[in-house]
BALUM-985263 format. One record per residue: residue number from 1; y negated, z negated, x negated of N, C-alpha, C, O in turn. Coordinates in steps of 0.1 Angstrom, whole numbers, plus 5000, padded with zeros to 4 digits. Each point is the difference from the previous one (the first is absolute). Example, Ala and Ser with C-alpha at 12.3 -4.5 7.8 and 13.67 -1.06 7.14 Angstrom:
+-----+------+------+------+------+------+------+------+------+------+------+------+------+
|   k |  n_Y |  n_Z |  n_X | ca_Y | ca_Z | ca_X |  c_Y |  c_Z |  c_X |  o_Y |  o_Z |  o_X |
+-----+------+------+------+------+------+------+------+------+------+------+------+------+
|   1 | 5057 | 4922 | 4868 | 4988 | 5000 | 5009 | 4988 | 5000 | 4991 | 5000 | 4993 | 4990 |
|   2 | 4989 | 5014 | 5014 | 4989 | 5000 | 4991 | 4989 | 4992 | 5008 | 4989 | 4999 | 4995 |
+-----+------+------+------+------+------+------+------+------+------+------+------+------+
This chain:
+-----+------+------+------+------+------+------+------+------+------+------+------+------+
|   k |  n_Y |  n_Z |  n_X | ca_Y | ca_Z | ca_X |  c_Y |  c_Z |  c_X |  o_Y |  o_Z |  o_X |
+-----+------+------+------+------+------+------+------+------+------+------+------+------+
|   1 | 5012 | 5000 | 4992 | 4988 | 5000 | 5008 | 4987 | 5000 | 4991 | 5000 | 4994 | 4989 |
|   2 | 4990 | 5012 | 5015 | 4988 | 5001 | 4993 | 4992 | 4987 | 5002 | 4997 | 4996 | 5011 |
|   3 | 5000 | 4998 | 4978 | 4993 | 4987 | 5000 | 4986 | 5002 | 5007 | 4996 | 4991 | 5007 |
|   4 | 4998 | 5020 | 4990 | 4986 | 5003 | 5006 | 5001 | 4998 | 5016 | 4990 | 4996 | 5006 |
|   5 | 5021 | 5008 | 5000 | 5001 | 4999 | 5014 | 5000 | 4986 | 5006 | 4999 | 4998 | 5012 |
|   6 | 5003 | 4992 | 4979 | 5000 | 4986 | 5004 | 4986 | 4993 | 4997 | 4999 | 4988 | 5002 |
|   7 | 4991 | 5020 | 4993 | 4987 | 4994 | 4997 | 4995 | 4993 | 5013 | 5000 | 5005 | 5011 |
|   8 | 4994 | 4983 | 4986 | 4994 | 4993 | 5011 | 5010 | 4992 | 5008 | 4996 | 4994 | 5011 |
|   9 | 5016 | 5005 | 4985 | 5011 | 4993 | 5008 | 5006 | 4989 | 4992 | 5000 | 5000 | 4988 |
|  10 | 5005 | 4990 | 5020 | 5008 | 4990 | 4994 | 5013 | 5005 | 4995 | 5007 | 5008 | 5008 |
|  11 | 4998 | 4989 | 4980 | 5012 | 5005 | 4995 | 5012 | 4990 | 5002 | 5011 | 5003 | 5000 |
|  12 | 4985 | 4984 | 5003 | 5011 | 4990 | 5003 | 4998 | 4987 | 4992 | 4990 | 4998 | 4993 |
|  13 | 5021 | 4995 | 5007 | 5000 | 4987 | 4993 | 5012 | 4999 | 4991 | 5011 | 5006 | 5003 |
|  14 | 4988 | 4986 | 4986 | 5011 | 4998 | 4992 | 5008 | 4988 | 5005 | 4997 | 4994 | 5011 |
|  15 | 5014 | 5003 | 4983 | 5008 | 4988 | 5003 | 4992 | 4987 | 4995 | 4991 | 5002 | 4992 |
|  16 | 5012 | 4987 | 5014 | 4993 | 4987 | 4995 | 5006 | 4997 | 4987 | 5012 | 5001 | 4997 |
|  17 | 4979 | 4993 | 4994 | 5003 | 4996 | 4987 | 4995 | 4986 | 4998 | 4989 | 4996 | 5003 |
|  18 | 5020 | 4995 | 4992 | 4996 | 4986 | 4998 | 4994 | 4998 | 4987 | 5005 | 5005 | 4989 |
|  19 | 4984 | 4988 | 5011 | 4992 | 4996 | 4988 | 5006 | 4986 | 4996 | 4997 | 4990 | 5007 |
|  20 | 5010 | 5009 | 4982 | 5006 | 4987 | 4996 | 4994 | 4995 | 4987 | 4993 | 5007 | 4993 |
|  21 | 5010 | 4980 | 5004 | 4994 | 4994 | 4988 | 5004 | 5007 | 4987 | 4991 | 5001 | 4991 |
|  22 | 5021 | 5003 | 5007 | 5003 | 5007 | 4988 | 4992 | 5013 | 4998 | 4997 | 5004 | 4989 |
|  23 | 5000 | 5003 | 5022 | 4992 | 5012 | 5000 | 4986 | 4996 | 4995 | 4994 | 5007 | 4991 |
|  24 | 5000 | 4982 | 5014 | 4987 | 4996 | 4996 | 5000 | 4996 | 4985 | 4991 | 5003 | 4993 |
|  25 | 5019 | 4990 | 5003 | 5001 | 4995 | 4986 | 5001 | 5013 | 4991 | 4994 | 5000 | 4989 |
|  26 | 5014 | 5009 | 5014 | 5002 | 5012 | 4992 | 4987 | 5008 | 4999 | 4996 | 5005 | 4990 |
|  27 | 4997 | 4997 | 5021 | 4987 | 5007 | 5001 | 4990 | 4992 | 4991 | 4992 | 5006 | 4993 |
|  28 | 5008 | 4981 | 5008 | 4991 | 4992 | 4992 | 5002 | 5002 | 4985 | 4991 | 5001 | 4992 |
|  29 | 5022 | 4999 | 5004 | 5004 | 5002 | 4986 | 4996 | 5014 | 4995 | 4995 | 5001 | 4989 |
|  30 | 5007 | 5008 | 5020 | 4997 | 5014 | 4996 | 4985 | 5003 | 4998 | 4996 | 5006 | 4991 |
|  31 | 4996 | 4988 | 5019 | 4986 | 5003 | 5000 | 4991 | 4990 | 4993 | 4988 | 5002 | 4997 |
|  32 | 5017 | 4986 | 5001 | 4992 | 4989 | 4995 | 4992 | 4992 | 5011 | 4993 | 4991 | 4997 |
|  33 | 5009 | 5014 | 5015 | 4993 | 4993 | 5012 | 5009 | 4988 | 5004 | 5007 | 5001 | 5010 |
|  34 | 4991 | 4988 | 4983 | 5009 | 4989 | 5002 | 4992 | 4988 | 5007 | 5003 | 4988 | 4997 |
|  35 | 4987 | 5016 | 5011 | 4992 | 4990 | 5007 | 5010 | 4991 | 5008 | 5010 | 5005 | 5006 |
|  36 | 4987 | 4982 | 4995 | 5009 | 4991 | 5006 | 5003 | 5003 | 5015 | 5011 | 4996 | 5005 |
|  37 | 4980 | 5010 | 5002 | 5003 | 5004 | 5014 | 5012 | 5009 | 5001 | 5005 | 5001 | 5011 |
|  38 | 4999 | 5006 | 4979 | 5011 | 5009 | 5000 | 5013 | 4994 | 4994 | 5011 | 5003 | 5005 |
|  39 | 4987 | 4988 | 4986 | 5012 | 4996 | 4992 | 5004 | 4985 | 5001 | 5011 | 4996 | 4997 |
|  40 | 4979 | 4995 | 5006 | 5003 | 4986 | 5000 | 5003 | 4995 | 5014 | 4991 | 4996 | 5008 |
|  41 | 5022 | 5003 | 4994 | 5005 | 4997 | 5014 | 4997 | 4985 | 5003 | 4997 | 4997 | 5012 |
|  42 | 5003 | 4994 | 4979 | 4997 | 4986 | 5002 | 4985 | 4998 | 5004 | 4997 | 4993 | 5010 |
|  43 | 4995 | 5014 | 4982 | 4985 | 4998 | 5003 | 4997 | 5007 | 5014 | 4992 | 4995 | 5007 |
|  44 | 5014 | 5017 | 4995 | 4998 | 5007 | 5013 | 5004 | 4991 | 5012 | 4994 | 5000 | 5010 |
|  45 | 5018 | 4993 | 4988 | 5004 | 4991 | 5011 | 4990 | 4990 | 5003 | 4999 | 4996 | 5012 |
|  46 | 4994 | 4999 | 4978 | 4990 | 4990 | 5002 | 4986 | 5005 | 5004 | 4993 | 4993 | 5008 |
|  47 | 5003 | 5019 | 4987 | 4986 | 5004 | 5002 | 4998 | 5013 | 5008 | 4989 | 5003 | 5004 |
|  48 | 5022 | 5005 | 4998 | 4998 | 5012 | 5007 | 5002 | 4999 | 5015 | 5009 | 4992 | 5005 |
|  49 | 4983 | 5015 | 5003 | 5002 | 5000 | 5015 | 5014 | 5006 | 5002 | 5004 | 5010 | 4995 |
|  50 | 5004 | 4983 | 5012 | 5014 | 5004 | 5002 | 5010 | 4995 | 4990 | 5012 | 5001 | 5001 |
|  51 | 4982 | 4993 | 4988 | 5009 | 4994 | 4990 | 5008 | 5010 | 4991 | 5010 | 4996 | 4994 |
|  52 | 4986 | 5017 | 5006 | 5008 | 5009 | 4992 | 4991 | 5009 | 4991 | 4988 | 5001 | 5003 |
|  53 | 5018 | 5004 | 4987 | 4993 | 5009 | 4991 | 4997 | 5013 | 5008 | 5007 | 5002 | 5010 |
|  54 | 4984 | 5006 | 4985 | 4997 | 5013 | 5007 | 5002 | 5011 | 4989 | 4999 | 4998 | 4988 |
|  55 | 5004 | 5014 | 5018 | 5002 | 5012 | 4991 | 4987 | 5004 | 4994 | 4989 | 4998 | 5006 |
|  56 | 5013 | 5009 | 4983 | 4989 | 5007 | 4994 | 4997 | 5012 | 5009 | 5009 | 5007 | 5005 |
|  57 | 4978 | 4996 | 4998 | 4997 | 5012 | 5008 | 5005 | 5012 | 4993 | 5004 | 5010 | 5007 |
|  58 | 4994 | 4991 | 4980 | 5005 | 5012 | 4993 | 5015 | 5002 | 5000 | 5005 | 5011 | 4999 |
|  59 | 5002 | 4978 | 5002 | 5015 | 5001 | 5001 | 5003 | 5007 | 5014 | 5008 | 5009 | 5000 |
|  60 | 4986 | 4987 | 5010 | 5002 | 5006 | 5013 | 4997 | 5015 | 4999 | 5007 | 5008 | 5005 |
|  61 | 4981 | 4995 | 4990 | 4996 | 5014 | 4999 | 5010 | 5008 | 4991 | 5003 | 5012 | 5003 |
|  62 | 5002 | 4982 | 4987 | 5010 | 5007 | 4991 | 5013 | 5003 | 5007 | 5008 | 5008 | 4994 |
|  63 | 4995 | 4986 | 5017 | 5012 | 5004 | 5008 | 4999 | 5014 | 5007 | 5009 | 5005 | 5005 |
|  64 | 4978 | 5000 | 4995 | 4998 | 5013 | 5007 | 5009 | 5011 | 4997 | 5006 | 5006 | 5009 |
|  65 | 4996 | 4997 | 4978 | 5009 | 5012 | 4997 | 5014 | 4998 | 5005 | 5006 | 5009 | 5006 |
|  66 | 5000 | 4979 | 4992 | 5014 | 4997 | 5005 | 5001 | 5001 | 5015 | 5009 | 5006 | 5005 |
|  67 | 4981 | 4988 | 5002 | 5001 | 4999 | 5015 | 4996 | 5014 | 5006 | 5005 | 5004 | 5010 |
|  68 | 4986 | 5003 | 4983 | 4996 | 5013 | 5005 | 5012 | 5010 | 5000 | 5001 | 5008 | 5009 |
|  69 | 5008 | 4991 | 4981 | 5012 | 5008 | 5000 | 5009 | 4998 | 5012 | 5008 | 5009 | 5003 |
|  70 | 4991 | 4980 | 5003 | 5008 | 4998 | 5012 | 4994 | 5007 | 5012 | 5007 | 5002 | 5010 |
|  71 | 4981 | 5002 | 4989 | 4993 | 5007 | 5012 | 5000 | 5015 | 4999 | 5003 | 5007 | 5010 |
|  72 | 4994 | 4998 | 4978 | 5000 | 5015 | 4998 | 5003 | 5003 | 4986 | 4999 | 4992 | 4991 |
|  73 | 5006 | 5021 | 5007 | 5002 | 5005 | 4987 | 4995 | 5014 | 4999 | 5000 | 5007 | 5010 |
|  74 | 4997 | 4998 | 4979 | 4996 | 5013 | 4997 | 5011 | 5007 | 4993 | 5003 | 4996 | 4988 |
|  75 | 5004 | 5013 | 5018 | 5012 | 5006 | 4994 | 4997 | 5010 | 4989 | 5007 | 4999 | 4989 |
|  76 | 4984 | 5010 | 5013 | 4997 | 5009 | 4989 | 4987 | 4996 | 4994 | 4989 | 5002 | 5006 |
|  77 | 5012 | 4993 | 4982 | 4987 | 4996 | 4993 | 5002 | 4999 | 4985 | 5012 | 4999 | 4995 |
|  78 | 4977 | 5002 | 4999 | 5000 | 4998 | 4985 | 4997 | 4985 | 4998 | 5004 | 4991 | 5008 |
|  79 | 4988 | 5007 | 4981 | 4996 | 4986 | 4998 | 4991 | 4995 | 5010 | 4992 | 5007 | 5006 |
|  80 | 5008 | 4979 | 4996 | 4990 | 4994 | 5009 | 4993 | 4989 | 4992 | 5005 | 4993 | 4992 |
|  81 | 4982 | 5007 | 5010 | 4991 | 4990 | 4993 | 4993 | 4992 | 5010 | 4993 | 5005 | 5010 |
|  82 | 5007 | 4982 | 4988 | 4992 | 4990 | 5008 | 4985 | 5003 | 4996 | 4997 | 4997 | 4988 |
|  83 | 4995 | 5008 | 5020 | 4986 | 5003 | 4997 | 4991 | 4988 | 5003 | 4989 | 5000 | 4995 |
|  84 | 5015 | 4991 | 5013 | 4992 | 4988 | 5003 | 5000 | 4995 | 5014 | 5008 | 5005 | 5008 |
|  85 | 4983 | 4986 | 4995 | 4999 | 4994 | 5013 | 4985 | 5000 | 5004 | 4992 | 4997 | 4991 |
|  86 | 5006 | 5005 | 5021 | 4986 | 4998 | 5006 | 5001 | 4989 | 5011 | 5011 | 4998 | 5006 |
|  87 | 4978 | 4996 | 4997 | 5000 | 4990 | 5010 | 5011 | 4989 | 5000 | 5006 | 4997 | 5010 |
|  88 | 4997 | 4999 | 4978 | 5010 | 4990 | 4997 | 4995 | 4986 | 5004 | 4989 | 4996 | 4995 |
|  89 | 5019 | 4997 | 5014 | 4996 | 4987 | 5004 | 5012 | 4991 | 5000 | 5011 | 5004 | 5005 |
|  90 | 4988 | 4984 | 4990 | 5010 | 4989 | 5001 | 4996 | 4992 | 5012 | 4992 | 4991 | 4999 |
|  91 | 5014 | 5011 | 5012 | 4995 | 4995 | 5013 | 5005 | 4986 | 5003 | 4992 | 4991 | 5004 |
|  92 | 5021 | 5006 | 4994 | 5005 | 4987 | 5003 | 5011 | 4996 | 4989 | 5006 | 5009 | 4995 |
|  93 | 4995 | 4978 | 5002 | 5009 | 4996 | 4991 | 5015 | 5001 | 5005 | 5002 | 5000 | 5012 |
|  94 | 5007 | 5002 | 4978 | 5014 | 5001 | 5004 | 5007 | 4988 | 4994 | 5003 | 5000 | 4988 |
|  95 | 5001 | 4990 | 5020 | 5007 | 4989 | 4995 | 5014 | 5004 | 4995 | 5006 | 5009 | 5006 |
|  96 | 4998 | 4984 | 4984 | 5014 | 5002 | 4995 | 5010 | 4999 | 5011 | 4998 | 4992 | 5009 |
|  97 | 5012 | 5016 | 4990 | 5011 | 5001 | 5010 | 4996 | 5007 | 5013 | 5007 | 5001 | 5010 |
|  98 | 4981 | 5006 | 4990 | 4996 | 5008 | 5011 | 5006 | 5014 | 4998 | 5004 | 5004 | 4989 |
|  99 | 4997 | 5003 | 5022 | 5004 | 5014 | 4999 | 4989 | 5009 | 5003 | 4992 | 4998 | 5009 |
| 100 | 5007 | 5013 | 4983 | 4990 | 5010 | 5002 | 5006 | 5014 | 5002 | 5012 | 5002 | 4995 |
| 101 | 4981 | 5007 | 5011 | 5005 | 5014 | 5001 | 4987 | 5009 | 4999 | 4989 | 4995 | 5002 |
| 102 | 5014 | 5017 | 4995 | 4989 | 5010 | 4999 | 4999 | 5008 | 5012 | 5010 | 5006 | 5005 |
| 103 | 4978 | 4995 | 5001 | 4997 | 5010 | 5011 | 4992 | 5011 | 4993 | 4990 | 4997 | 4993 |
| 104 | 5015 | 5015 | 5009 | 4994 | 5011 | 4993 | 4995 | 5011 | 5009 | 5007 | 5004 | 5010 |
| 105 | 4980 | 5001 | 4988 | 4995 | 5010 | 5008 | 4994 | 5011 | 4990 | 4995 | 4997 | 4990 |
| 106 | 5007 | 5015 | 5014 | 4995 | 5012 | 4992 | 4986 | 5003 | 5004 | 4998 | 5004 | 5011 |
| 107 | 4993 | 4994 | 4980 | 4986 | 5003 | 5002 | 4997 | 5015 | 4998 | 4994 | 5006 | 5008 |
| 108 | 5010 | 4999 | 4980 | 4996 | 5013 | 4996 | 5010 | 5006 | 4990 | 5005 | 4993 | 4991 |
| 109 | 4997 | 5020 | 5010 | 5006 | 5008 | 4989 | 4991 | 5011 | 4997 | 4996 | 5008 | 5009 |
| 110 | 5001 | 4994 | 4978 | 4990 | 5010 | 4996 | 5005 | 5007 | 4987 | 5006 | 4993 | 4992 |
| 111 | 4990 | 5019 | 5007 | 5003 | 5007 | 4987 | 4993 | 4993 | 4989 | 4990 | 4995 | 5001 |
| 112 | 5017 | 5005 | 4987 | 4994 | 4994 | 4988 | 5005 | 5010 | 4989 | 5010 | 5006 | 5000 |
| 113 | 4982 | 4995 | 4989 | 5004 | 5008 | 4989 | 5014 | 4998 | 4995 | 5007 | 5009 | 4994 |
| 114 | 4997 | 4978 | 5007 | 5014 | 4997 | 4995 | 5010 | 5004 | 5011 | 5012 | 5002 | 4996 |
| 115 | 4985 | 4998 | 5016 | 5009 | 5003 | 5011 | 4994 | 4996 | 5014 | 4995 | 5008 | 5007 |
| 116 | 5007 | 4979 | 4995 | 4995 | 4994 | 5013 | 4995 | 4986 | 4998 | 5005 | 4993 | 4991 |
| 117 | 4985 | 5004 | 5016 | 4994 | 4986 | 5001 | 5004 | 4994 | 5013 | 4996 | 5005 | 5010 |
| 118 | 5012 | 4984 | 4990 | 5004 | 4994 | 5012 | 4994 | 4986 | 5001 | 5000 | 4992 | 4991 |
| 119 | 4994 | 5006 | 5020 | 4993 | 4987 | 5003 | 5007 | 4993 | 5012 | 5001 | 5006 | 5010 |
| 120 | 5004 | 4982 | 4987 | 5007 | 4992 | 5011 | 4992 | 4987 | 5002 | 4994 | 4995 | 4990 |
| 121 | 5008 | 4999 | 5022 | 4995 | 4987 | 5002 | 5012 | 4991 | 4999 | 5009 | 5001 | 5008 |
| 122 | 4990 | 4990 | 4983 | 5011 | 4990 | 4998 | 4996 | 4987 | 5006 | 4989 | 4994 | 4996 |
| 123 | 5018 | 5000 | 5013 | 4998 | 4987 | 5006 | 5012 | 4992 | 4998 | 5011 | 5003 | 5006 |
| 124 | 4988 | 4986 | 4986 | 5011 | 4991 | 4997 | 4999 | 4989 | 5011 | 4992 | 4991 | 4999 |
| 125 | 5018 | 5009 | 5010 | 5000 | 4991 | 5011 | 5008 | 4987 | 4996 | 5010 | 5002 | 4992 |
| 126 | 4986 | 4987 | 5013 | 5008 | 4987 | 4998 | 5007 | 4997 | 5013 | 4994 | 5000 | 5011 |
| 127 | 5019 | 4998 | 4989 | 5007 | 4998 | 5012 | 4995 | 4987 | 5007 | 4998 | 4990 | 4994 |
| 128 | 4999 | 5012 | 5019 | 4995 | 4989 | 5008 | 4985 | 4997 | 4999 | 4995 | 4991 | 5006 |
| 129 | 4998 | 5017 | 4986 | 4985 | 4997 | 4997 | 4992 | 5011 | 5008 | 5004 | 5011 | 5001 |
| 130 | 4984 | 4985 | 5003 | 4991 | 5009 | 5007 | 4993 | 5010 | 4990 | 4998 | 5011 | 5003 |
| 131 | 4999 | 4983 | 4985 | 4993 | 5008 | 4991 | 5009 | 5005 | 4989 | 5010 | 4993 | 4996 |
| 132 | 4988 | 5019 | 4998 | 5008 | 5005 | 4989 | 4996 | 4993 | 4987 | 4990 | 4993 | 4999 |
| 133 | 5019 | 5008 | 4992 | 4998 | 4994 | 4986 | 4991 | 5009 | 4992 | 4990 | 4995 | 4994 |
| 134 | 5012 | 5018 | 5006 | 4993 | 5009 | 4992 | 4998 | 5013 | 5008 | 5008 | 5004 | 5008 |
| 135 | 4980 | 5002 | 4991 | 4997 | 5013 | 5006 | 4993 | 5009 | 4989 | 4991 | 4995 | 4993 |
| 136 | 5013 | 5017 | 5006 | 4994 | 5009 | 4990 | 5003 | 5015 | 5004 | 5009 | 5003 | 5007 |
| 137 | 4983 | 5005 | 4988 | 5002 | 5015 | 5000 | 5006 | 5003 | 4986 | 4993 | 4998 | 4990 |
| 138 | 5019 | 5008 | 5010 | 5006 | 5003 | 4987 | 4999 | 5016 | 4998 | 5002 | 5007 | 5010 |
| 139 | 4995 | 4996 | 4978 | 4998 | 5015 | 4997 | 5011 | 5003 | 4990 | 5001 | 4994 | 4989 |
| 140 | 5006 | 5017 | 5014 | 5011 | 5004 | 4992 | 4998 | 5015 | 4997 | 4997 | 5008 | 5009 |
| 141 | 5005 | 4996 | 4978 | 4999 | 5014 | 4996 | 5014 | 5004 | 4998 | 5008 | 4994 | 4992 |
| 142 | 4996 | 5017 | 5014 | 5014 | 5005 | 4998 | 4999 | 5015 | 4996 | 4994 | 5008 | 5006 |
| 143 | 5014 | 4995 | 4983 | 5000 | 5013 | 4995 | 5010 | 5008 | 5008 | 5010 | 4995 | 5005 |
| 144 | 4988 | 5018 | 4996 | 5009 | 5009 | 5007 | 5013 | 5000 | 4992 | 5000 | 4999 | 4987 |
| 145 | 5011 | 5003 | 5019 | 5013 | 5001 | 4994 | 5001 | 5013 | 4992 | 5010 | 5002 | 4993 |
+-----+------+------+------+------+------+------+------+------+------+------+------+------+
């Protein structure tokens, strides 16, 4: 199916993914963002609303490529490059042991010297919450196959 024909439409949702403490610890070790709100479970129990650590916003955002593959794939393509994000907002905290999923909408597909410029709206929803965790417009450049 031609991706352009889906422009302006919701593409669907990924499966739910649990954000657990080992994931937070690994992300903290990898990035150096070891602020206590992410990694110190004892202090979070005493000082955080809800008594739990919260996910790094960038960790949630980084789940985009994995979760996006559950929603759509481009069968005939060359290399793909993450070109960036527009209107990126960390809307609500994600307490540890929460489940998140990606809601994806196709905003635009346009020609690009490399091949195509694809813009999607990524909304990372928190199970049972009214507000999303993260909202952003993702820009992907894809070379023709």
